[in-house]
C-alpha positions as CSV (number, residue, x, y, z in Angstrom):
1,S,-15.2,107.1,45.1
2,M,-13.7,108.0,41.8
3,T,-10.2,108.4,43.3
4,C,-10.3,105.1,45.3
5,S,-7.9,102.6,43.9
6,H,-9.9,99.7,45.5
7,C,-13.0,101.0,43.7
8,A,-11.1,101.1,40.4
9,S,-9.8,97.6,41.0
10,F,-13.3,96.2,41.7
11,H,-14.7,98.0,38.7
12,T,-11.9,96.8,36.4
13,N,-11.6,93.2,37.7
14,T,-15.0,92.2,39.0
15,F,-17.8,94.5,37.9
16,H,-18.0,93.2,34.4
17,E,-18.7,89.7,35.7
18,V,-21.2,91.0,38.2
19,K,-23.0,92.8,35.3
20,T,-23.1,89.9,32.9
21,R,-23.9,87.1,35.5
22,L,-26.1,89.0,38.0
23,I,-27.4,92.3,36.7
24,D,-28.1,91.3,33.1
25,E,-29.7,88.1,34.3
26,G,-32.0,89.9,36.7
27,V,-30.6,88.4,39.9
28,V,-29.7,91.8,41.4
29,R,-30.5,95.4,40.7
30,F,-27.3,97.4,41.0
31,E,-27.5,101.1,42.0
32,M,-24.4,103.1,42.0
33,R,-24.0,106.0,44.5
34,A,-21.2,108.5,44.9
35,F,-19.1,108.5,48.0
36,P,-16.3,111.0,47.3
37,L,-13.2,110.6,49.5
38,D,-11.7,113.9,48.5
39,G,-12.3,117.1,46.5
40,L,-11.0,115.6,43.3
41,A,-13.3,112.6,43.5
42,L,-16.2,115.0,44.2
43,R,-15.4,116.9,41.0
44,A,-15.1,113.7,39.0
45,H,-18.5,112.6,40.3
46,A,-20.0,116.0,39.4
47,M,-18.6,115.9,35.9
48,A,-20.1,112.4,35.3
49,R,-23.5,113.9,36.2
50,T,-23.3,116.5,33.4
51,V,-23.7,114.0,30.6
52,S,-26.9,112.2,29.3
53,V,-28.1,109.0,30.8
54,E,-26.7,107.1,27.8
55,K,-23.2,108.5,28.3
56,Y,-23.1,108.3,32.1
57,F,-21.9,104.7,32.6
58,P,-19.4,104.8,29.7
59,L,-17.9,107.9,31.3
60,V,-17.8,106.3,34.8
61,N,-16.1,103.3,33.2
62,M,-13.5,105.6,31.6
63,L,-12.9,107.5,34.8
64,L,-12.3,104.3,36.8
65,E,-10.3,102.4,34.2
66,K,-8.0,105.4,33.5
67,Q,-8.0,106.6,37.2
68,S,-4.2,106.8,37.5
69,S,-3.8,108.8,34.4
70,W,-5.9,111.7,35.8
71,A,-5.9,111.3,39.6
72,D,-2.1,111.1,39.8
73,A,-1.4,113.7,37.1
74,A,0.6,116.9,38.0
75,D,-2.6,118.9,37.2
76,P,-5.5,116.4,37.9
77,I,-8.2,119.0,37.3
78,D,-6.8,119.7,33.8
79,A,-6.5,116.0,33.2
80,L,-10.1,115.5,34.3
81,R,-11.1,118.3,31.9
82,K,-9.4,116.5,29.0
83,L,-11.2,113.3,29.7
84,G,-14.5,115.3,29.9
85,R,-13.8,116.5,26.3
86,L,-13.8,112.8,25.2
87,A,-17.3,112.5,26.5
88,G,-18.5,115.7,24.8
89,I,-18.1,118.1,27.8
90,S,-16.8,121.5,26.6
91,S,-14.4,123.5,28.7
92,S,-17.1,126.0,29.6
93,E,-19.5,123.2,30.7
94,F,-16.7,121.7,32.8
95,D,-16.0,125.0,34.5
96,A,-19.7,125.6,35.1
97,T,-20.0,122.2,36.7
98,M,-17.0,122.8,39.0
99,R,-18.7,126.0,40.2
100,N,-22.1,124.4,40.6
101,R,-22.4,124.5,44.3
102,P,-25.9,122.9,44.7
103,L,-24.7,119.9,42.6
104,L,-21.4,119.5,44.6
105,E,-23.3,119.8,47.9
106,S,-25.9,117.2,46.8
107,I,-23.0,114.7,46.1
108,V,-21.5,115.4,49.5
109,Q,-24.9,114.9,51.1
110,M,-25.1,111.5,49.3
111,R,-21.9,110.5,51.1
112,Q,-23.2,111.8,54.5
113,D,-26.4,109.8,54.0
114,A,-24.4,106.6,53.3
115,V,-22.5,107.1,56.6
116,Q,-25.7,107.8,58.6
117,D,-28.0,105.3,57.0
118,F,-25.7,102.4,56.2
119,D,-22.6,103.0,58.4
120,V,-20.4,103.1,55.3
121,K,-16.8,103.5,56.5
122,A,-14.8,102.5,53.4
123,T,-15.0,102.2,49.6
124,P,-16.1,100.3,47.8
125,S,-19.1,99.3,50.0
126,F,-22.2,97.4,48.9
127,V,-25.5,97.8,50.7
128,I,-27.7,94.7,50.2
129,N,-31.5,95.3,50.4
130,N,-30.9,98.4,52.5
131,E,-29.9,96.2,55.4
132,T,-26.4,94.6,55.2
133,T,-23.2,96.5,54.2
134,I,-20.1,94.7,52.9
135,S,-16.9,96.3,51.8
136,G,-13.7,95.7,49.8
137,S,-12.4,95.1,46.4
138,L,-14.0,91.6,46.2
139,S,-13.5,88.9,43.5
140,F,-16.7,87.8,41.8
141,E,-16.8,84.6,43.9
142,E,-16.4,86.6,47.2
143,F,-19.0,89.1,46.1
144,A,-21.5,86.3,45.2
145,E,-20.8,84.4,48.4
146,K,-21.4,87.5,50.6
147,I,-24.6,88.3,48.8
148,N,-25.8,84.7,49.2
149,A,-25.0,84.8,52.9
150,T,-27.4,87.7,53.4
151,L,-30.3,86.0,51.6
152,T,-32.8,83.5,52.8
153,W,-34.5,82.7,49.5
154,P,-33.9,82.6,46.6
155,R,-30.2,82.0,46.5
156,F,-28.3,81.8,43.3
157,S,-25.3,79.8,42.1
158,A,-23.1,79.6,39.1
159,R,-25.7,77.2,37.6
160,V,-27.6,78.6,34.7
161,V,-31.3,77.9,34.6
162,I,-33.1,78.5,31.3
163,V,-36.9,79.1,31.3
164,I,-38.7,79.0,28.0
165,F,-42.0,80.9,27.7
166,R,-44.4,79.7,24.9
167,S,-47.1,82.3,25.3
168,L,-48.1,85.3,27.3
169,K,-51.7,86.0,28.4
170,M,-52.5,89.5,29.4
171,A,-55.6,90.8,31.1
172,G,-56.3,94.1,32.9
173,F,-52.8,95.3,32.0
174,K,-52.5,98.7,30.3
175,S,-54.5,98.6,27.1
176,F,-55.5,95.0,27.5
177,A,-58.8,95.4,29.4
178,E,-59.9,92.1,28.0
179,A,-57.8,89.0,28.1
180,A,-55.5,88.5,25.1
181,E,-52.9,85.8,24.4
182,V,-49.7,86.2,22.5
183,D,-47.7,83.3,21.2
184,I,-44.0,83.5,21.8
185,E,-42.3,81.5,19.0
186,S,-38.7,80.6,18.8
187,G,-36.6,83.4,17.3
188,L,-39.0,86.2,18.2
189,T,-37.0,89.4,17.9
190,G,-39.7,92.1,17.6
191,I,-43.4,92.9,17.5
192,V,-45.1,94.8,14.7
193,G,-48.6,96.0,14.2
194,P,-50.8,99.1,13.6
195,N,-50.9,102.1,15.9
196,G,-53.0,101.4,19.0
197,F,-52.3,97.6,18.8
198,G,-50.6,97.6,22.2
199,K,-47.1,96.6,21.0
200,S,-45.3,98.5,23.7
201,N,-47.6,97.1,26.3
202,I,-46.8,93.5,25.2
203,V,-43.1,94.3,25.4
204,E,-43.5,95.7,28.9
205,G,-45.5,92.6,29.9
206,L,-42.7,90.4,28.6
207,R,-40.2,92.4,30.7
208,W,-42.4,91.9,33.8
209,V,-42.4,88.2,33.2
């Protein structure tokens, strides 16, 4: 919830480490869902959904990091409007969003679904593999420990394991009907070639690996 101080605390003190050590390393896939605790949080969530995908998370970051500056303001809606301007949201767009009943109702429904499907009672809450729900403004160590406790295999630790790939063989994948092998040399930063060469498919194959 955008107005939850515990959510802001987790986002400010823990989430960066979760992102760099777990999300960016491919250990977890993190999906953020709205659970507005009040009307102001509902409107902040709605405003965040008016920007492009590229601007969404930076705006969420700003809303949570500057939570007290707008949530505790004398006129919180006006303070929210001003933050929206920093993200490129005009006053007319902001007003239209605040009147967008289908959007607001869809966010409320997201909260209701969380209560019904995962028994969410507090924020922040984290649902692991659609099965286990944990809650609280956890430190990174607490967060990692609770995730580990729900997994059978594989578990992760603070240890960093580096795997080096020397080549990639592709067969029956996208444009590679016949087998083709690509050498992965040290320092590789990009793939160039003529149109139709399958460059994007090679990159996608690397991502799958």
